[in-house]
PyMOL Python script that loads the backbone (N, CA, C, O; Angstrom):
from pymol import cmd

cmd.read_pdbstr("""\
ATOM      1  N   MET A   1     134.246 161.831  83.654  1.00  0.00           N
ATOM      2  CA  MET A   1     134.683 162.931  84.504  1.00  0.00           C
ATOM      3  C   MET A   1     135.100 164.148  83.677  1.00  0.00           C
ATOM      4  O   MET A   1     134.790 165.289  84.020  1.00  0.00           O
ATOM      5  N   GLU A   2     135.814 163.874  82.577  1.00  0.00           N
ATOM      6  CA  GLU A   2     136.294 164.990  81.754  1.00  0.00           C
ATOM      7  C   GLU A   2     135.138 165.812  81.206  1.00  0.00           C
ATOM      8  O   GLU A   2     135.204 167.041  81.176  1.00  0.00           O
ATOM      9  N   SER A   3     134.073 165.132  80.769  1.00  0.00           N
ATOM     10  CA  SER A   3     132.939 165.881  80.225  1.00  0.00           C
ATOM     11  C   SER A   3     132.254 166.712  81.301  1.00  0.00           C
ATOM     12  O   SER A   3     131.799 167.823  81.029  1.00  0.00           O
ATOM     13  N   GLU A   4     132.175 166.183  82.525  1.00  0.00           N
ATOM     14  CA  GLU A   4     131.591 166.943  83.626  1.00  0.00           C
ATOM     15  C   GLU A   4     132.439 168.173  83.927  1.00  0.00           C
ATOM     16  O   GLU A   4     131.908 169.257  84.170  1.00  0.00           O
ATOM     17  N   LEU A   5     133.754 168.002  83.910  1.00  0.00           N
ATOM     18  CA  LEU A   5     134.655 169.135  84.135  1.00  0.00           C
ATOM     19  C   LEU A   5     134.493 170.179  83.036  1.00  0.00           C
ATOM     20  O   LEU A   5     134.498 171.379  83.311  1.00  0.00           O
ATOM     21  N   GLN A   6     134.349 169.725  81.798  1.00  0.00           N
ATOM     22  CA  GLN A   6     134.190 170.659  80.683  1.00  0.00           C
ATOM     23  C   GLN A   6     132.891 171.444  80.798  1.00  0.00           C
ATOM     24  O   GLN A   6     132.854 172.638  80.503  1.00  0.00           O
ATOM     25  N   VAL A   7     131.829 170.776  81.226  1.00  0.00           N
ATOM     26  CA  VAL A   7     130.548 171.470  81.424  1.00  0.00           C
ATOM     27  C   VAL A   7     130.694 172.545  82.493  1.00  0.00           C
ATOM     28  O   VAL A   7     130.216 173.667  82.328  1.00  0.00           O
ATOM     29  N   MET A   8     131.360 172.191  83.593  1.00  0.00           N
ATOM     30  CA  MET A   8     131.569 173.164  84.671  1.00  0.00           C
ATOM     31  C   MET A   8     132.434 174.326  84.194  1.00  0.00           C
ATOM     32  O   MET A   8     132.158 175.478  84.531  1.00  0.00           O
ATOM     33  N   GLU A   9     133.473 174.041  83.418  1.00  0.00           N
ATOM     34  CA  GLU A   9     134.351 175.100  82.909  1.00  0.00           C
ATOM     35  C   GLU A   9     133.591 176.029  81.970  1.00  0.00           C
ATOM     36  O   GLU A   9     133.798 177.243  81.986  1.00  0.00           O
ATOM     37  N   SER A  10     132.715 175.458  81.156  1.00  0.00           N
ATOM     38  CA  SER A  10     131.895 176.278  80.262  1.00  0.00           C
ATOM     39  C   SER A  10     130.974 177.190  81.068  1.00  0.00           C
ATOM     40  O   SER A  10     130.820 178.370  80.755  1.00  0.00           O
ATOM     41  N   LEU A  11     130.372 176.631  82.099  1.00  0.00           N
ATOM     42  CA  LEU A  11     129.483 177.415  82.959  1.00  0.00           C
ATOM     43  C   LEU A  11     130.249 178.518  83.670  1.00  0.00           C
ATOM     44  O   LEU A  11     129.760 179.642  83.778  1.00  0.00           O
ATOM     45  N   LEU A  12     131.446 178.208  84.158  1.00  0.00           N
ATOM     46  CA  LEU A  12     132.268 179.226  84.807  1.00  0.00           C
ATOM     47  C   LEU A  12     132.610 180.349  83.832  1.00  0.00           C
ATOM     48  O   LEU A  12     132.620 181.521  84.208  1.00  0.00           O
ATOM     49  N   GLY A  13     132.890 179.990  82.581  1.00  0.00           N
ATOM     50  CA  GLY A  13     133.173 181.007  81.566  1.00  0.00           C
ATOM     51  C   GLY A  13     131.982 181.912  81.328  1.00  0.00           C
ATOM     52  O   GLY A  13     132.130 183.130  81.227  1.00  0.00           O
ATOM     53  N   LYS A  14     130.796 181.317  81.237  1.00  0.00           N
ATOM     54  CA  LYS A  14     129.571 182.107  81.038  1.00  0.00           C
ATOM     55  C   LYS A  14     129.327 183.029  82.232  1.00  0.00           C
ATOM     56  O   LYS A  14     128.964 184.193  82.064  1.00  0.00           O
ATOM     57  N   TYR A  15     129.530 182.497  83.441  1.00  0.00           N
ATOM     58  CA  TYR A  15     129.356 183.318  84.638  1.00  0.00           C
ATOM     59  C   TYR A  15     130.358 184.466  84.654  1.00  0.00           C
ATOM     60  O   TYR A  15     130.015 185.579  85.052  1.00  0.00           O
ATOM     61  N   SER A  16     131.574 184.212  84.233  1.00  0.00           N
ATOM     62  CA  SER A  16     132.606 185.260  84.211  1.00  0.00           C
ATOM     63  C   SER A  16     132.222 186.383  83.254  1.00  0.00           C
ATOM     64  O   SER A  16     132.340 187.563  83.583  1.00  0.00           O
ATOM     65  N   ILE A  17     131.765 186.000  82.073  1.00  0.00           N
ATOM     66  CA  ILE A  17     131.365 187.005  81.075  1.00  0.00           C
ATOM     67  C   ILE A  17     130.191 187.827  81.593  1.00  0.00           C
ATOM     68  O   ILE A  17     130.195 189.054  81.496  1.00  0.00           O
ATOM     69  N   ARG A  18     129.193 187.152  82.140  1.00  0.00           N
ATOM     70  CA  ARG A  18     128.004 187.860  82.639  1.00  0.00           C
ATOM     71  C   ARG A  18     128.359 188.763  83.821  1.00  0.00           C
ATOM     72  O   ARG A  18     127.871 189.889  83.915  1.00  0.00           O
ATOM     73  N   SER A  19     129.212 188.266  84.721  1.00  0.00           N
ATOM     74  CA  SER A  19     129.565 189.094  85.886  1.00  0.00           C
ATOM     75  C   SER A  19     130.389 190.304  85.464  1.00  0.00           C
ATOM     76  O   SER A  19     130.250 191.375  86.055  1.00  0.00           O
ATOM     77  N   ALA A  20     131.243 190.154  84.456  1.00  0.00           N
ATOM     78  CA  ALA A  20     132.016 191.293  83.954  1.00  0.00           C
ATOM     79  C   ALA A  20     131.080 192.345  83.370  1.00  0.00           C
ATOM     80  O   ALA A  20     131.287 193.544  83.561  1.00  0.00           O
ATOM     81  N   SER A  21     130.051 191.891  82.658  1.00  0.00           N
ATOM     82  CA  SER A  21     129.071 192.816  82.089  1.00  0.00           C
ATOM     83  C   SER A  21     128.309 193.552  83.187  1.00  0.00           C
ATOM     84  O   SER A  21     128.121 194.766  83.118  1.00  0.00           O
ATOM     85  N   LEU A  22     127.876 192.810  84.194  1.00  0.00           N
ATOM     86  CA  LEU A  22     127.163 193.446  85.305  1.00  0.00           C
ATOM     87  C   LEU A  22     128.063 194.415  86.059  1.00  0.00           C
ATOM     88  O   LEU A  22     127.621 195.483  86.484  1.00  0.00           O
ATOM     89  N   LYS A  23     129.321 194.040  86.221  1.00  0.00           N
ATOM     90  CA  LYS A  23     130.260 194.914  86.927  1.00  0.00           C
ATOM     91  C   LYS A  23     130.441 196.224  86.153  1.00  0.00           C
ATOM     92  O   LYS A  23     130.519 197.295  86.755  1.00  0.00           O
ATOM     93  N   MET A  24     130.508 196.138  84.823  1.00  0.00           N
ATOM     94  CA  MET A  24     130.622 197.359  84.014  1.00  0.00           C
ATOM     95  C   MET A  24     129.372 198.216  84.162  1.00  0.00           C
ATOM     96  O   MET A  24     129.468 199.441  84.231  1.00  0.00           O
ATOM     97  N   ASP A  25     128.201 197.586  84.210  1.00  0.00           N
ATOM     98  CA  ASP A  25     126.953 198.331  84.415  1.00  0.00           C
ATOM     99  C   ASP A  25     126.969 199.048  85.758  1.00  0.00           C
ATOM    100  O   ASP A  25     126.597 200.218  85.853  1.00  0.00           O
ATOM    101  N   ILE A  26     127.400 198.339  86.788  1.00  0.00           N
ATOM    102  CA  ILE A  26     127.444 198.923  88.136  1.00  0.00           C
ATOM    103  C   ILE A  26     128.422 200.095  88.169  1.00  0.00           C
ATOM    104  O   ILE A  26     128.118 201.144  88.737  1.00  0.00           O
ATOM    105  N   GLU A  27     129.585 199.918  87.566  1.00  0.00           N
ATOM    106  CA  GLU A  27     130.573 201.003  87.520  1.00  0.00           C
ATOM    107  C   GLU A  27     130.029 202.200  86.750  1.00  0.00           C
ATOM    108  O   GLU A  27     130.308 203.346  87.101  1.00  0.00           O
ATOM    109  N   SER A  28     129.260 201.938  85.709  1.00  0.00           N
ATOM    110  CA  SER A  28     128.652 203.025  84.939  1.00  0.00           C
ATOM    111  C   SER A  28     127.655 203.804  85.803  1.00  0.00           C
ATOM    112  O   SER A  28     127.631 205.034  85.791  1.00  0.00           O
ATOM    113  N   TYR A  29     126.836 203.063  86.552  1.00  0.00           N
ATOM    114  CA  TYR A  29     125.897 203.724  87.470  1.00  0.00           C
ATOM    115  C   TYR A  29     126.651 204.600  88.465  1.00  0.00           C
ATOM    116  O   TYR A  29     126.277 205.748  88.704  1.00  0.00           O
ATOM    117  N   LYS A  30     127.718 204.046  89.045  1.00  0.00           N
ATOM    118  CA  LYS A  30     128.500 204.795  90.030  1.00  0.00           C
ATOM    119  C   LYS A  30     129.132 206.033  89.406  1.00  0.00           C
ATOM    120  O   LYS A  30     129.133 207.108  90.006  1.00  0.00           O
ATOM    121  N   SER A  31     129.664 205.876  88.208  1.00  0.00           N
ATOM    122  CA  SER A  31     130.292 207.003  87.513  1.00  0.00           C
ATOM    123  C   SER A  31     129.282 208.114  87.240  1.00  0.00           C
ATOM    124  O   SER A  31     129.549 209.294  87.468  1.00  0.00           O
ATOM    125  N   ASN A  32     128.117 207.705  86.748  1.00  0.00           N
ATOM    126  CA  ASN A  32     127.067 208.694  86.467  1.00  0.00           C
ATOM    127  C   ASN A  32     126.627 209.400  87.745  1.00  0.00           C
ATOM    128  O   ASN A  32     126.416 210.613  87.750  1.00  0.00           O
ATOM    129  N   ALA A  33     126.492 208.643  88.819  1.00  0.00           N
ATOM    130  CA  ALA A  33     126.065 209.244  90.093  1.00  0.00           C
ATOM    131  C   ALA A  33     127.125 210.207  90.610  1.00  0.00           C
ATOM    132  O   ALA A  33     126.795 211.260  91.156  1.00  0.00           O
ATOM    133  N   SER A  34     128.408 209.850  90.439  1.00  0.00           N
ATOM    134  CA  SER A  34     129.470 210.727  90.930  1.00  0.00           C
ATOM    135  C   SER A  34     129.543 212.032  90.144  1.00  0.00           C
ATOM    136  O   SER A  34     130.043 213.040  90.644  1.00  0.00           O
ATOM    137  N   ARG A  35     129.040 212.007  88.909  1.00  0.00           N
ATOM    138  CA  ARG A  35     128.999 213.228  88.091  1.00  0.00           C
ATOM    139  C   ARG A  35     127.696 213.995  88.294  1.00  0.00           C
ATOM    140  O   ARG A  35     127.438 214.989  87.615  1.00  0.00           O
ATOM    141  N   GLY A  36     126.890 213.529  89.223  1.00  0.00           N
ATOM    142  CA  GLY A  36     125.654 214.227  89.543  1.00  0.00           C
ATOM    143  C   GLY A  36     124.503 213.893  88.619  1.00  0.00           C
ATOM    144  O   GLY A  36     123.458 214.541  88.677  1.00  0.00           O
ATOM    145  N   GLN A  37     124.672 212.899  87.770  1.00  0.00           N
ATOM    146  CA  GLN A  37     123.593 212.509  86.868  1.00  0.00           C
ATOM    147  C   GLN A  37     122.604 211.616  87.614  1.00  0.00           C
ATOM    148  O   GLN A  37     122.943 210.918  88.570  1.00  0.00           O
ATOM    149  N   TYR A  38     121.377 211.673  87.133  1.00  0.00           N
ATOM    150  CA  TYR A  38     120.332 210.836  87.718  1.00  0.00           C
ATOM    151  C   TYR A  38     120.583 209.379  87.333  1.00  0.00           C
ATOM    152  O   TYR A  38     120.915 209.072  86.188  1.00  0.00           O
ATOM    153  N   ILE A  39     120.420 208.501  88.301  1.00  0.00           N
ATOM    154  CA  ILE A  39     120.454 207.073  87.999  1.00  0.00           C
ATOM    155  C   ILE A  39     119.199 206.425  88.561  1.00  0.00           C
ATOM    156  O   ILE A  39     118.655 206.862  89.575  1.00  0.00           O
ATOM    157  N   ASN A  40     118.756 205.392  87.894  1.00  0.00           N
ATOM    158  CA  ASN A  40     117.607 204.635  88.363  1.00  0.00           C
ATOM    159  C   ASN A  40     118.094 203.715  89.480  1.00  0.00           C
ATOM    160  O   ASN A  40     118.769 202.717  89.229  1.00  0.00           O
ATOM    161  N   THR A  41     117.743 204.065  90.710  1.00  0.00           N
ATOM    162  CA  THR A  41     118.277 203.317  91.848  1.00  0.00           C
ATOM    163  C   THR A  41     117.770 201.881  91.893  1.00  0.00           C
ATOM    164  O   THR A  41     118.482 200.991  92.358  1.00  0.00           O
ATOM    165  N   SER A  42     116.562 201.645  91.421  1.00  0.00           N
ATOM    166  CA  SER A  42     116.078 200.255  91.441  1.00  0.00           C
ATOM    167  C   SER A  42     116.859 199.413  90.428  1.00  0.00           C
ATOM    168  O   SER A  42     117.137 198.243  90.692  1.00  0.00           O
ATOM    169  N   SER A  43     117.213 199.982  89.284  1.00  0.00           N
ATOM    170  CA  SER A  43     118.033 199.260  88.301  1.00  0.00           C
ATOM    171  C   SER A  43     119.435 199.027  88.847  1.00  0.00           C
ATOM    172  O   SER A  43     120.013 197.957  88.659  1.00  0.00           O
ATOM    173  N   TYR A  44     119.973 200.026  89.516  1.00  0.00           N
ATOM    174  CA  TYR A  44     121.293 199.908  90.135  1.00  0.00           C
ATOM    175  C   TYR A  44     121.297 198.801  91.191  1.00  0.00           C
ATOM    176  O   TYR A  44     122.182 197.946  91.207  1.00  0.00           O
ATOM    177  N   ASN A  45     120.293 198.831  92.073  1.00  0.00           N
ATOM    178  CA  ASN A  45     120.202 197.810  93.126  1.00  0.00           C
ATOM    179  C   ASN A  45     119.972 196.419  92.544  1.00  0.00           C
ATOM    180  O   ASN A  45     120.488 195.430  93.066  1.00  0.00           O
ATOM    181  N   GLU A  46     119.200 196.344  91.467  1.00  0.00           N
ATOM    182  CA  GLU A  46     118.960 195.054  90.811  1.00  0.00           C
ATOM    183  C   GLU A  46     120.258 194.521  90.194  1.00  0.00           C
ATOM    184  O   GLU A  46     120.530 193.323  90.268  1.00  0.00           O
ATOM    185  N   ALA A  47     121.045 195.390  89.597  1.00  0.00           N
ATOM    186  CA  ALA A  47     122.326 194.980  89.017  1.00  0.00           C
ATOM    187  C   ALA A  47     123.256 194.454  90.106  1.00  0.00           C
ATOM    188  O   ALA A  47     123.933 193.443  89.915  1.00  0.00           O
ATOM    189  N   ILE A  48     123.288 195.132  91.233  1.00  0.00           N
ATOM    190  CA  ILE A  48     124.127 194.673  92.353  1.00  0.00           C
ATOM    191  C   ILE A  48     123.632 193.327  92.870  1.00  0.00           C
ATOM    192  O   ILE A  48     124.436 192.430  93.124  1.00  0.00           O
ATOM    193  N   SER A  49     122.337 193.179  93.025  1.00  0.00           N
ATOM    194  CA  SER A  49     121.763 191.923  93.501  1.00  0.00           C
ATOM    195  C   SER A  49     122.077 190.786  92.528  1.00  0.00           C
ATOM    196  O   SER A  49     122.472 189.698  92.948  1.00  0.00           O
ATOM    197  N   ASN A  50     121.902 191.036  91.239  1.00  0.00           N
ATOM    198  CA  ASN A  50     122.198 190.017  90.226  1.00  0.00           C
ATOM    199  C   ASN A  50     123.681 189.654  90.224  1.00  0.00           C
ATOM    200  O   ASN A  50     124.046 188.486  90.086  1.00  0.00           O
ATOM    201  N   TYR A  51     124.519 190.659  90.377  1.00  0.00           N
ATOM    202  CA  TYR A  51     125.965 190.419  90.422  1.00  0.00           C
ATOM    203  C   TYR A  51     126.319 189.546  91.629  1.00  0.00           C
ATOM    204  O   TYR A  51     127.076 188.583  91.505  1.00  0.00           O
ATOM    205  N   ASN A  52     125.771 189.886  92.785  1.00  0.00           N
ATOM    206  CA  ASN A  52     126.066 189.123  94.003  1.00  0.00           C
ATOM    207  C   ASN A  52     125.585 187.668  93.890  1.00  0.00           C
ATOM    208  O   ASN A  52     126.275 186.747  94.327  1.00  0.00           O
ATOM    209  N   LYS A  53     124.404 187.469  93.304  1.00  0.00           N
ATOM    210  CA  LYS A  53     123.892 186.111  93.104  1.00  0.00           C
ATOM    211  C   LYS A  53     124.801 185.341  92.146  1.00  0.00           C
ATOM    212  O   LYS A  53     125.088 184.162  92.357  1.00  0.00           O
ATOM    213  N   LEU A  54     125.241 186.013  91.112  1.00  0.00           N
ATOM    214  CA  LEU A  54     126.108 185.378  90.131  1.00  0.00           C
ATOM    215  C   LEU A  54     127.451 184.992  90.746  1.00  0.00           C
ATOM    216  O   LEU A  54     127.994 183.931  90.437  1.00  0.00           O
ATOM    217  N   VAL A  55     127.982 185.838  91.605  1.00  0.00           N
ATOM    218  CA  VAL A  55     129.241 185.532  92.294  1.00  0.00           C
ATOM    219  C   VAL A  55     129.055 184.297  93.176  1.00  0.00           C
ATOM    220  O   VAL A  55     129.932 183.435  93.230  1.00  0.00           O
ATOM    221  N   GLU A  56     127.929 184.210  93.860  1.00  0.00           N
ATOM    222  CA  GLU A  56     127.651 183.036  94.700  1.00  0.00           C
ATOM    223  C   GLU A  56     127.568 181.772  93.841  1.00  0.00           C
ATOM    224  O   GLU A  56     128.115 180.732  94.207  1.00  0.00           O
ATOM    225  N   GLN A  57     126.884 181.865  92.704  1.00  0.00           N
ATOM    226  CA  GLN A  57     126.767 180.711  91.808  1.00  0.00           C
ATOM    227  C   GLN A  57     128.135 180.316  91.261  1.00  0.00           C
ATOM    228  O   GLN A  57     128.470 179.133  91.207  1.00  0.00           O
ATOM    229  N   TYR A  58     128.913 181.300  90.861  1.00  0.00           N
ATOM    230  CA  TYR A  58     130.248 181.041  90.341  1.00  0.00           C
ATOM    231  C   TYR A  58     131.093 180.323  91.395  1.00  0.00           C
ATOM    232  O   TYR A  58     131.735 179.314  91.102  1.00  0.00           O
ATOM    233  N   ASN A  59     131.089 180.841  92.603  1.00  0.00           N
ATOM    234  CA  ASN A  59     131.881 180.252  93.676  1.00  0.00           C
ATOM    235  C   ASN A  59     131.441 178.818  93.978  1.00  0.00           C
ATOM    236  O   ASN A  59     132.273 177.957  94.263  1.00  0.00           O
ATOM    237  N   SER A  60     130.144 178.568  93.916  1.00  0.00           N
ATOM    238  CA  SER A  60     129.626 177.230  94.153  1.00  0.00           C
ATOM    239  C   SER A  60     130.107 176.252  93.074  1.00  0.00           C
ATOM    240  O   SER A  60     130.568 175.155  93.387  1.00  0.00           O
ATOM    241  N   VAL A  61     129.996 176.653  91.818  1.00  0.00           N
ATOM    242  CA  VAL A  61     130.441 175.798  90.713  1.00  0.00           C
ATOM    243  C   VAL A  61     131.952 175.628  90.760  1.00  0.00           C
ATOM    244  O   VAL A  61     132.463 174.541  90.488  1.00  0.00           O
ATOM    245  N   LEU A  62     132.671 176.692  91.101  1.00  0.00           N
ATOM    246  CA  LEU A  62     134.125 176.609  91.203  1.00  0.00           C
ATOM    247  C   LEU A  62     134.537 175.591  92.271  1.00  0.00           C
ATOM    248  O   LEU A  62     135.456 174.801  92.051  1.00  0.00           O
ATOM    249  N   LYS A  63     133.874 175.605  93.405  1.00  0.00           N
ATOM    250  CA  LYS A  63     134.182 174.653  94.472  1.00  0.00           C
ATOM    251  C   LYS A  63     133.903 173.224  94.002  1.00  0.00           C
ATOM    252  O   LYS A  63     134.706 172.321  94.241  1.00  0.00           O
ATOM    253  N   GLN A  64     132.758 173.021  93.330  1.00  0.00           N
ATOM    254  CA  GLN A  64     132.433 171.700  92.790  1.00  0.00           C
ATOM    255  C   GLN A  64     133.484 171.261  91.773  1.00  0.00           C
ATOM    256  O   GLN A  64     133.893 170.101  91.747  1.00  0.00           O
ATOM    257  N   HIS A  65     133.910 172.197  90.946  1.00  0.00           N
ATOM    258  CA  HIS A  65     134.924 171.899  89.931  1.00  0.00           C
ATOM    259  C   HIS A  65     136.232 171.488  90.590  1.00  0.00           C
ATOM    260  O   HIS A  65     136.866 170.523  90.165  1.00  0.00           O
ATOM    261  N   GLN A  66     136.634 172.206  91.614  1.00  0.00           N
ATOM    262  CA  GLN A  66     137.882 171.890  92.308  1.00  0.00           C
ATOM    263  C   GLN A  66     137.832 170.488  92.920  1.00  0.00           C
ATOM    264  O   GLN A  66     138.809 169.741  92.854  1.00  0.00           O
ATOM    265  N   ILE A  67     136.700 170.140  93.510  1.00  0.00           N
ATOM    266  CA  ILE A  67     136.534 168.817  94.106  1.00  0.00           C
ATOM    267  C   ILE A  67     136.574 167.747  93.019  1.00  0.00           C
ATOM    268  O   ILE A  67     137.263 166.737  93.157  1.00  0.00           O
ATOM    269  N   LYS A  68     135.835 167.975  91.943  1.00  0.00           N
ATOM    270  CA  LYS A  68     135.792 167.020  90.836  1.00  0.00           C
ATOM    271  C   LYS A  68     137.165 166.877  90.192  1.00  0.00           C
ATOM    272  O   LYS A  68     137.574 165.772  89.836  1.00  0.00           O
ATOM    273  N   TYR A  69     137.877 167.989  90.042  1.00  0.00           N
ATOM    274  CA  TYR A  69     139.197 167.948  89.419  1.00  0.00           C
ATOM    275  C   TYR A  69     140.198 167.188  90.296  1.00  0.00           C
ATOM    276  O   TYR A  69     141.047 166.457  89.785  1.00  0.00           O
ATOM    277  N   ALA A  70     140.096 167.363  91.601  1.00  0.00           N
ATOM    278  CA  ALA A  70     140.977 166.622  92.506  1.00  0.00           C
ATOM    279  C   ALA A  70     140.724 165.120  92.364  1.00  0.00           C
ATOM    280  O   ALA A  70     141.669 164.331  92.351  1.00  0.00           O
ATOM    281  N   GLY A  71     139.469 164.728  92.259  1.00  0.00           N
ATOM    282  CA  GLY A  71     139.133 163.322  92.043  1.00  0.00           C
ATOM    283  C   GLY A  71     139.638 162.824  90.702  1.00  0.00           C
ATOM    284  O   GLY A  71     140.113 161.695  90.586  1.00  0.00           O
ATOM    285  N   TYR A  72     139.534 163.668  89.698  1.00  0.00           N
ATOM    286  CA  TYR A  72     140.029 163.341  88.360  1.00  0.00           C
ATOM    287  C   TYR A  72     141.539 163.109  88.383  1.00  0.00           C
ATOM    288  O   TYR A  72     142.030 162.140  87.804  1.00  0.00           O
ATOM    289  N   GLU A  73     142.267 163.992  89.046  1.00  0.00           N
ATOM    290  CA  GLU A  73     143.721 163.838  89.141  1.00  0.00           C
ATOM    291  C   GLU A  73     144.095 162.555  89.871  1.00  0.00           C
ATOM    292  O   GLU A  73     145.034 161.865  89.473  1.00  0.00           O
ATOM    293  N   THR A  74     143.373 162.234  90.930  1.00  0.00           N
ATOM    294  CA  THR A  74     143.631 161.008  91.687  1.00  0.00           C
ATOM    295  C   THR A  74     143.397 159.781  90.808  1.00  0.00           C
ATOM    296  O   THR A  74     144.207 158.854  90.789  1.00  0.00           O
ATOM    297  N   GLU A  75     142.292 159.788  90.090  1.00  0.00           N
ATOM    298  CA  GLU A  75     141.976 158.662  89.207  1.00  0.00           C
ATOM    299  C   GLU A  75     142.992 158.550  88.076  1.00  0.00           C
ATOM    300  O   GLU A  75     143.403 157.447  87.717  1.00  0.00           O
ATOM    301  N   LEU A  76     143.390 159.663  87.525  1.00  0.00           N
ATOM    302  CA  LEU A  76     144.385 159.660  86.454  1.00  0.00           C
ATOM    303  C   LEU A  76     145.713 159.097  86.955  1.00  0.00           C
ATOM    304  O   LEU A  76     146.363 158.317  86.259  1.00  0.00           O
ATOM    305  N   LYS A  77     146.108 159.487  88.143  1.00  0.00           N
ATOM    306  CA  LYS A  77     147.353 158.959  88.729  1.00  0.00           C
ATOM    307  C   LYS A  77     147.240 157.457  88.941  1.00  0.00           C
ATOM    308  O   LYS A  77     148.186 156.720  88.661  1.00  0.00           O
ATOM    309  N   ARG A  78     146.100 156.996  89.432  1.00  0.00           N
ATOM    310  CA  ARG A  78     145.893 155.569  89.665  1.00  0.00           C
ATOM    311  C   ARG A  78     146.004 154.793  88.353  1.00  0.00           C
ATOM    312  O   ARG A  78     146.651 153.748  88.299  1.00  0.00           O
ATOM    313  N   ILE A  79     145.382 155.297  87.313  1.00  0.00           N
ATOM    314  CA  ILE A  79     145.431 154.618  86.010  1.00  0.00           C
ATOM    315  C   ILE A  79     146.853 154.621  85.455  1.00  0.00           C
ATOM    316  O   ILE A  79     147.320 153.611  84.929  1.00  0.00           O
ATOM    317  N   ASN A  80     147.528 155.738  85.571  1.00  0.00           N
ATOM    318  CA  ASN A  80     148.907 155.812  85.081  1.00  0.00           C
ATOM    319  C   ASN A  80     149.827 154.859  85.852  1.00  0.00           C
ATOM    320  O   ASN A  80     150.733 154.260  85.273  1.00  0.00           O
ATOM    321  N   ASP A  81     149.592 154.724  87.150  1.00  0.00           N
ATOM    322  CA  ASP A  81     150.371 153.772  87.944  1.00  0.00           C
ATOM    323  C   ASP A  81     150.127 152.345  87.471  1.00  0.00           C
ATOM    324  O   ASP A  81     151.060 151.548  87.382  1.00  0.00           O
ATOM    325  N   LEU A  82     148.868 152.023  87.167  1.00  0.00           N
ATOM    326  CA  LEU A  82     148.553 150.687  86.647  1.00  0.00           C
ATOM    327  C   LEU A  82     149.244 150.439  85.308  1.00  0.00           C
ATOM    328  O   LEU A  82     149.768 149.352  85.065  1.00  0.00           O
ATOM    329  N   ILE A  83     149.240 151.442  84.453  1.00  0.00           N
ATOM    330  CA  ILE A  83     149.900 151.321  83.147  1.00  0.00           C
ATOM    331  C   ILE A  83     151.399 151.136  83.331  1.00  0.00           C
ATOM    332  O   ILE A  83     152.011 150.309  82.655  1.00  0.00           O
ATOM    333  N   ASP A  84     151.988 151.897  84.237  1.00  0.00           N
ATOM    334  CA  ASP A  84     153.422 151.767  84.501  1.00  0.00           C
ATOM    335  C   ASP A  84     153.767 150.375  85.017  1.00  0.00           C
ATOM    336  O   ASP A  84     154.759 149.778  84.598  1.00  0.00           O
ATOM    337  N   ARG A  85     152.937 149.855  85.936  1.00  0.00           N
ATOM    338  CA  ARG A  85     153.185 148.512  86.454  1.00  0.00           C
ATOM    339  C   ARG A  85     153.051 147.474  85.359  1.00  0.00           C
ATOM    340  O   ARG A  85     153.839 146.529  85.303  1.00  0.00           O
ATOM    341  N   TYR A  86     152.070 147.633  84.490  1.00  0.00           N
ATOM    342  CA  TYR A  86     151.889 146.700  83.372  1.00  0.00           C
ATOM    343  C   TYR A  86     153.095 146.752  82.438  1.00  0.00           C
ATOM    344  O   TYR A  86     153.612 145.717  82.018  1.00  0.00           O
ATOM    345  N   ASN A  87     153.536 147.970  82.119  1.00  0.00           N
ATOM    346  CA  ASN A  87     154.669 148.117  81.212  1.00  0.00           C
ATOM    347  C   ASN A  87     155.974 147.579  81.808  1.00  0.00           C
ATOM    348  O   ASN A  87     156.823 147.077  81.071  1.00  0.00           O
ATOM    349  N   CYS A  88     156.142 147.676  83.101  1.00  0.00           N
ATOM    350  CA  CYS A  88     157.345 147.139  83.755  1.00  0.00           C
ATOM    351  C   CYS A  88     157.353 145.612  83.731  1.00  0.00           C
ATOM    352  O   CYS A  88     158.420 145.000  83.774  1.00  0.00           O
ATOM    353  N   GLY A  89     156.196 145.003  83.665  1.00  0.00           N
ATOM    354  CA  GLY A  89     156.085 143.548  83.644  1.00  0.00           C
ATOM    355  C   GLY A  89     156.349 142.944  82.277  1.00  0.00           C
ATOM    356  O   GLY A  89     156.527 141.731  82.164  1.00  0.00           O
ATOM    357  N   ASN A  90     156.378 143.770  81.232  1.00  0.00           N
ATOM    358  CA  ASN A  90     156.596 143.259  79.862  1.00  0.00           C
ATOM    359  C   ASN A  90     158.024 143.392  79.437  1.00  0.00           C
ATOM    360  O   ASN A  90     158.374 143.012  78.320  1.00  0.00           O
TER     361      ASN A  90
END
""", "prot")
cmd.dss("prot")
cmd.show_as("cartoon", "prot")
cmd.util.cbc("prot")
cmd.orient("prot")
């Protein structure tokens, strides 16, 4: 379980970095447009589309991680309870 959680956490980190980069690109497009500079609208729209897809992927992995982590905590508590019962018997 721990390795699965670590893989998900790594993926979430990669998604966070990529989404931050895309968000900066989008803000740059908006800034340039507000100053009256020409922007490539297809590149702007593609950046927004990629950002939105990435947010959906991030949210999906985050939900899976939360479910897996809840199961991990439950299993950890169960094992610790078994250890405590064993130690009380000695």
